[in-house]
C-alpha positions, -999 to 999 in steps of 0.1 A, spaced: 372 -293 800 347 -321 804 348 -353 782 313 -343 769 326 -309 758 356 -325 741 333 -348 722 312 -319 710 342 -299 699 356 -329 680 324 -335 662 319 -298 652 356 -297 640 350 -328 618 318 -313 603 334 -279 596 367 -295 584 388 -275 609 410 -282 638 395 -291 672 415 -263 689 399 -238 666 365 -249 677 374 -249 714 387 -214 711 356 -201 693 333 -219 719 352 -203 747 348 -168 732 311 -174 725 305 -186 760 323 -156 773 298 -133 756 317 -124 724 296 -120 693 302 -137 660 311 -104 641 337 -95 669 353 -130 668 354 -131 630 369 -97 627 391 -92 657 400 -126 671 414 -143 639 446 -155 656 426 -171 684 403 -191 662 426 -197 633 408 -173 610 373 -189 612 350 -167 592 315 -155 601 298 -182 581 318 -209 599 312 -193 632 274 -191 626 273 -228 617 295 -236 647 271 -217 670 241 -235 656 257 -269 659 269 -261 694 234 -253 705 220 -285 689 247 -308 703 244 -293 738 206 -299 737 214 -335 725 237 -340 755 211 -326 779 185 -350 765 209 -379 766 215 -372 803 177 -371 810 172 -404 791 200 -421 811 185 -408 844 150 -420 834 161 -455 825 184 -457 856 154 -449 878 135 -478 862 164 -501 871 168 -512 835 201 -495 826 230 -518 819 264 -513 802 252 -524 767 223 -500 768 244 -472 782 268 -477 753 240 -475 727 226 -443 743 261 -427 744 266 -437 707 234 -420 695 245 -392 672 212 -375 667 180 -367 686 160 -390 664 183 -419 671 183 -412 708 145 -412 709 144 -445 690 165 -461 717 145 -445 745 111 -455 731 108 -489 748 116 -473 782 97 -441 778 69 -438 804 36 -442 785 0 -448 792 -13 -483 798 -11 -500 764 -28 -531 751 6 -548 752 10 -538 789 -24 -551 797 -16 -584 779 16 -587 799 -3 -582 831 -26 -610 820 4 -633 817 4 -635 779 41 -627 772 51 -664 774 25 -671 747 39 -644 724 74 -658 730 63 -693 723 46 -684 690 75 -664 676 101 -689 687 84 -720 676 61 -716 646 56 -753 644 30 -751 671 -7 -744 663 -15 -709 677 -50 -717 688 -39 -748 706 -11 -731 725 -34 -701 733 -61 -723 748 -38 -729 778 -38 -691 786 -75 -686 787 -83 -672 821 -115 -652 827 -102 -639 860 -73 -623 842 -95 -608 815 -86 -635 789 -121 -647 780 -112 -670 751 -86 -682 726 -91 -651 704 -85 -628 733 -53 -647 742 -40 -645 706 -50 -608 703 -30 -601 735 0 -620 723 -2 -600 690 -3 -567 708 29 -577 727 47 -586 694 35 -555 676 49 -533 704 82 -553 703 85 -548 665 76 -511 667 101 -504 695 132 -520 680 154 -489 675 177 -504 648 147 -517 628 128 -484 630 159 -464 621 164 -486 590 128 -485 579 127 -447 584 156 -442 560 142 -467 536 109 -449 535 127 -415 531 146 -427 501 118 -446 484 85 -430 496 67 -399 484 44 -372 496 10 -375 479 -15 -347 478 -52 -348 468 -79 -321 469 -107 -326 494 -141 -332 479 -159 -299 473 -128 -277 478 -118 -273 442 -132 -238 439 -124 -224 473 -89 -239 472 -81 -228 437 -48 -213 448 -36 -248 456 -47 -262 422 -12 -274 414 -15 -299 442 -49 -313 436 -33 -345 422 4 -344 430 31 -367 442 69 -363 446 96 -383 463 105 -370 498 141 -365 489 133 -344 459 107 -320 473 119 -284 474 110 -264 505 84 -241 488 64 -271 477 65 -288 511 53 -256 528 26 -250 502 11 -285 506 13 -282 544 -5 -249 542 -31 -264 519 -37 -292 544 -39 -266 573 -66 -247 553 -85 -280 548 -81 -279 510 -57 -308 506 -53 -343 520 -17 -354 524 -5 -390 526 30 -401 535 33 -429 509 57 -457 512 72 -474 482 48 -499 464 73 -527 459 62 -562 471 80 -595 475 55 -624 472 82 -650 476 91 -642 512 57 -642 529 26 -663 521 8 -633 505 23 -603 487 37 -579 513 55 -545 511 92 -545 513 88 -530 548 69 -560 560 95 -583 545 122 -565 564 103 -567 597 98 -604 591 135 -609 584 145 -590 615 125 -614 637 132 -646 618 96 -649 604 92 -667 571 66 -689 553 77 -725 556 42 -739 557 43 -743 595 11 -739 616 22 -706 631 36 -689 600 4 -673 588 -5 -659 622 30 -644 625 28 -630 590 -5 -614 598 11 -600 630 38 -584 609 13 -569 585 -7 -556 614 24 -541 631 33 -523 598 -1 -510 589 -14 -499 623 17 -489 642 50 -486 624 38 -469 592 19 -443 613 49 -437 634 72 -433 604 47 -410 587 48 -387 617 86 -388 618 90 -381 580 64 -353 582 85 -337 608 117 -342 588 101 -327 557 89 -297 577 124 -294 593 141 -295 559 116 -270 544 119 -246 573 157 -248 572 157 -239 535 130 -213 538 149 -196 567 180 -197 546 162 -181 516 147 -154 539 181 -147 555 199 -145 521 173 -121 507 174 -100 538 211 -98 536 209 -86 500 183 -61 509 202 -47 539 234 -45 519 217 -28 489 236 2 475 229 34 495 222 66 476 242 84 503 239 118 519 217 135 493 185 155 500 156 131 491 119 135 486 99 104 496 65 98 479 41 73 494 16 67 466 -22 65 470 -54 73 452 -83 85 474 -61 94 504 -35 112 483 2 109 478 21 115 511 52 136 506 82 139 529 115 157 522 146 148 542 179 165 541 213 149 535 213 137 571 178 122 570 162 150 590 126 157 580 125 193 566 90 193 549 59 172 545 28 176 524 -1 156 509 -10 160 472 -40 146 452 -29 141 416 -48 109 410 -85 98 409 -109 109 422 -95 144 429 -71 146 398 -53 177 409 -23 169 388 -10 204 380 -14 215 416 6 185 427 34 192 402 36 228 415 38 217 451 65 191 444 85 216 423 86 242 450 96 217 477 124 203 455 137 238 447 135 250 483 153 221 498 177 213 470 163 178 465 184 155 443 165 122 445 128 113 444 120 80 461 87 65 451 70 37 470 62 7 449 27 0 462 -8 10 450 -6 40 426 31 37 422 32 38 384 8 67 383 30 85 408 61 75 389 46 92 359 40 123 380 77 123 390 87 119 354 67 149 344 82 168 374 117 161 361 107 171 326 90 203 337 119 214 360 151 202 343 172 227 362 165 208 394 184 177 380 162 153 398 165 115 397 135 93 404 139 58 420 113 32 428 117 19 463 103 -11 481 76 -2 506 78 -36 524 75 -30 561 72 7 560 37 8 575 50 -15 603 76 11 611 51 40 608 29 25 635 58 14 658 67 28 691 101 39 678 85 59 649 62 76 674 92 87 695 114 95 665 87 114 645 62 124 673 48 154 654 40 135 621 9 116 612 13 78 608 7 81 571 34 107 566 59 86 585 58 60 557 70 86 532 98 95 555 108 59 557 107 55 519 130 85 515 155 74 542 157 38 529 169 52 496 196 71 513 207 42 535 187 10 533 206 -6 562 202 23 586 164 25 579 155 -12 577 170 -20 610 142 -1 626 118 -27 614 114 -63 627 132 -84 600 101 -106 597 80 -76 587 103 -68 558 89 -99 541 115 -111 516 110 -148 524 88 -177 513 59 -189 534 74 -171 564 42 -173 585 45 -211 584 79 -212 599 92 -216 634 92 -182 651 122 -189 672 143 -203 643 134 -175 619 140 -148 644 174 -162 654 185 -165 618 173 -131 608 187 -114 638 221 -129 630 219 -116 594 211 -81 606 239 -83 631 264 -94 605 253 -67 580 254 -38 605 288 -48 618 302 -55 584 293 -20 572 301 -2 604 281 25 622 286 63 625 281 66 663 272 103 660 243 98 635 231 63 642 196 57 656 191 36 687 177 6 666 209 7 645 232 9 675 213 -20 691 225 -42 663 262 -34 669 283 -60 686 281 -58 724 254 -32 725 219 -39 736 187 -18 736 194 -2 769 230 7 761 220 21 727 195 44 744 223 55 768 246 63 738 220 84 721 211 102 754 248 109 761 252 122 725 222 145 728 233 158 762 271 163 755 272 166 717 289 144 692 316 120 703 351 132 694 368 99 700 361 63 707 376 68 742 346 90 748 323 60 746 337 49 780 319 78 796 285 64 786 266 49 816 268 11 817 293 9 788 320 -11 805 352 -26 794 336 -57 779 310 -38 759 337 -14 747 359 -43 736 330 -57 716 316 -26 700 345 -1 696 358 -15 663 324 -13 646 316 23 657 330 50 634 337 87 643 344 106 611 363 139 615 371 130 651 403 137 671 419 105 659 417 95 622 418 58 632 385 63 649 369 65 615 382 31 605 376 -5 614 409 -7 632 401 -17 667 415 6 695 433 -23 710 454 -25 677 463 12 676 498 3 690 504 -17 658 496 14 637 520 34 658 546 8 651 539 10 613 542 48 615 576 45 632 588 22 604 576 45 576 588 77 593 556 96 585 525 108 602 491 91 602 474 116 578 501 109 551 500 72 556 462 67 554 453 60 518 489 58 507 487 26 487 522 25 474 537 29 509 514 5 526 518 -22 499 556 -20 502 555 -30 538 559 -66 550 532 -75 575 554 -100 592 577 -73 606 548 -59 627 536 -91 642 537 -94 680 527 -120 706 493 -102 708 487 -93 672 493 -120 646 497 -119 608 459 -119 601 453 -88 622 483 -69 608 472 -77 573 437 -64 580 451 -32 595 472 -25 564 442 -31 542 421 -8 563 447 19 563 447 17 525 409 23 523 398 34 557 361 30 566 354 15 532 318 5 526 314 -31 513 281 -23 496 278 -18 459 276 15 440 242 31 437 223 26 404 187 26 394 164 8 369 144 27 343 109 14 337 96 15 301 73 44 292 37 33 285 41 0 304 22 7 336 -2 -22 340 -6 -59 332 -26 -52 300 3 -31 287 26 -61 286 31 -81 254 51 -113 250 85 -105 235 89 -71 252 124 -65 267 122 -45 298 144 -33 327 135 -42 362 146 -47 398 149 -81 415 126 -78 445 129 -113 459 147 -146 452 131 -180 461 142 -215 456 122 -218 423 133 -185 408 134 -147 411 107 -121 412 113 -89 392 95 -56 395 90 -42 359 67 -14 370 32 -29 364 21 -34 401 27 -71 398 61 -87 399 70 -112 372 86 -145 379 118 -157 362 117 -194 368 150 -210 379 152 -227 345 151 -193 327 178 -176 347 207 -189 327 216 -210 297 235 -234 321 220 -254 350 213 -233 380 212 -250 414 206 -219 435 190 -188 419 211 -166 442 242 -177 422 227 -156 393 207 -128 409 200 -112 443 175 -88 457 181 -53 444 198 -62 412 189 -42 381 183 -67 353 169 -69 317 142 -94 311 120 -106 283 83 -112 287 73 -147 278 37 -148 288 11 -127 306 -18 -143 323 -41 -114 333 -69 -134 350 -43 -151 374 -21 -120 375 10 -139 364 39 -127 344 64 -152 330 98 -136 323 133 -148 313 168 -135 316 177 -153 285 168 -126 260 171 -148 230 145 -173 243 117 -180 218 82 -172 229 60 -202 238 33 -210 212 -3 -205 223 -13 -233 247 23 -243 254 31 -243 292 58 -219 305 78 -220 336 48 -207 356 24 -232 340 22 -269 343 57 -278 334 78 -306 348 112 -298 361 139 -320 348 148 -331 383 114 -339 396 102 -374 405 70 -390 415 43 -411 398 16 -385 393 14 -354 372 37 -329 388 31 -293 384 50 -261 392 32 -248 423 19 -213 423 41 -188 442 20 -183 472 18 -151 493 43 -153 521 40 -119 537 9 -106 554 -4 -71 551 -13 -50 582 -46 -58 597 -61 -30 576 -53 -51 545 -62 -86 536 -38 -113 525 -41 -113 488 -38 -150 483 -51 -149 448 -24 -126 436 -4 -154 423 31 -143 434 46 -138 468 63 -107 456 30 -90 450 23 -93 487 58 -83 496 56 -51 476 23 -41 490 29 -53 526 11 -29 549 3 1 528 -29 20 525 -44 29 491 
C-alpha cells in the first residue's frame, strides 16, 4: 500500500473515530466493487462493524481526499517544471489538508495572464518595491525618480510608483498564510448583505424578506443562502459579502479595517512618521480593497454555496428516505383516483399484486358535474374487483374527489372501503417515462398516473424507485443544487432503502431490481426476461442461470433478493447463501428442522452465538442470523395508518385560527415541517413551533409521512400561507402580531439589519405543461402538485 493511501486511511479513521485497519478494509472492499449495503450487512467482521452511515461518509471522504492527492501531484509537477520547487515548498504543499489551502499555496506559482505586477517586474521595478517596503525612511518619489526609463515603459515617477505598488499588492494577495487567516477572520466576523434592486420591488415580491437583510456567514441556514442566491440570479437582489466594520485608528495613519491592520502587521508596515509610511499604508489599503477583499468574497461565496448545498442535499436525502420507507398498505386491491376538473378524474384499479384490472374516467366535478354517475361507476368497480383501499392523489380537485370517496364509502358500507390521500409528486414524470410506456403500453398517459397513485399506496418503495429521485421533489431549492452531488446522494439513499427492505425477485420491476446491490440496469432486465420465460425463481441458486449474473454479482445481490414460498425457507430471509452452513450448524445443535426453528423465539434466544462462530463467520454475522431466523424477512417499515381530514374544511377560506386538525407531514426542511391538512395548500409548522423544547433539527420531531395533529395559528389567504403549531396549547397571535411565517426574529439569528423569516420558496418544478408557482408561498405546494394536469 502506498504512503499516500496510508495517509488517507489514517485521516479518515481519525475523522470517523475508528481504527485505521477498519478504514483500509472498507476501502479495499469498495475498490473491489462491493456496495455499501453489502459491506454494511455482510462484511461486518471485515470492517469491524462499520454501519452504512459510516461507510457512506467514508466513501465521500475517500473521494475528496483522492481528488486532493491528484491535485497535489499536479501542483507539484507544475511548480517543478517552473524550476521553483524546493524542500520547504514541497513540505508546505504536502502539509496542505484541504483543496482551499493547497490552492492558496499554489497561487503565486499558478500560470496566469500577464499582470500589472509582471509588467512592472519586466520594467525592472521590483528593486524599487523592495527598497520602499524595507526602508520607509526614504522618500518614495525621490527613490522612484531613479527608475524612470521611457524605453522600459516607465514614463515618470508616478508610473514607477504605480508599478512598485502593483508588485507589492500581488505579493500581499498571494501570501498563503495571510490569505488563509483573513479568510477565516472574514468568515467568523463578516455577513451576507442583501438589498433589493431598484424597481424590482413588485416583480420580486417573493423575495421581499431579503429586500433589506443581513446575517453573519456562520449563522446563515442553507435555505436562506439558496433563496438569496436565487434572488440574485433572477436579478431581484444585490448581494454583498460584507467584512466586519471594526477599525483600529492607532496602528495606521488613518482609520483602517482590522484586515488592513493585519496585512500591515504581516509585512512590518506601521505609521512611525517616516517618509514612506503613508505610501505603504495606501498600498495596503489598495491591496485590501481592490484585490484581497474581492478574492475572499469569491471564496466565501463558494463556501456559503457549498455549505448550503451540503445541507440542502442532506435535507432532500433525509426526506426521500422517509418517503421511500413510508408504511406500505400491502397486498390489497386498490383503486387509484387521479383528481381533475375539466378533464375528469382518472380511475385505475389494481389487484393485490399491483396488476391493472380496470380503468375509467369519471366527471363528478365542474363543469360536467356528473356526481351520481361517478358514484355508480366507482361502486361497481369496487364491488367487482373487491377493492379495499381508495388512493386519492393530492393535487388539483383532491378535496372534491376526497368528498366523492367519502360519499362512496357511506353509500356502499358493505364494501368496507378505506380512503387515503396520497402524494402525487413525480407521478406525471413516471407516466410519461419510457419505462411506463413499456410497463403500461395500452394505457393513456393520464391513466398511468392513477395506476402509480394506487401502487404507491400499496408499496411506496417499489413504485417510487421507478421515478428519478429528483423528480419526487421532497427537498429545498433542489434546482439550485449541484446535479452530480444531488444525484449521487439520492441514489445512495434509494440503494440503502431498497436493500434495507429487501426485494421479492419474482414480483420486482426492473427499476426496483436495478437498485439492488450488484445489479445494474442490464442485469435487471435479464432477470425479468428470465423470469418471464422460465417462470418464477424457486431458489436463489436459480439466479446463477440468468445471463451475465456471475459469481461477483451473485455475492452482492443474493442476500437482498427474497424468494417467498420457494424451495428453501432461507431464501425468503436476509440470511446470505454463503451463511447457510451456519444455519445448518444451528439446526444440528437444536436437533430440529428448519421450519420448526424459524420464528421459534424461545429456542433461538436460548442459543449462545459464540458456539457457532467460525474463522469465516464471526460473532456479528451469527448474531444477525439468529435475529433473522426469529423474524425472517421482517420489513423495517412502520405499520400502515392514515390521517382523517376534517369534514367541511376543504379550502383556505374554511380554516379558522384555533382549529385543531389532523394532517400528514409532506416535507421537512431546515426551518420547519409542511403539513397537508386537506385544503390544497400545505401549512408550515415553523421549527420553533414543533416542540416546547429547543429543536435543532426538525427531523428529530417529525418526518415525511407522519400523521400529526396541528393547531391553526394564522391563515393568510392573499399569500396562501397557513401557520400551524404542533403545540396544541399555544395561544393564538393577536391581530397584527407576527407568527413564525411572518417577520419574526429567530433567537439564534445575528446581523445588524432587520432579519426576516424568508418565505418558503418553491423547490420543485412542474412538468413543462405547468408553470412554477413561485407565488404559492410554500415549497410543499409545488411538491404536491408537481407535474399533474387539472
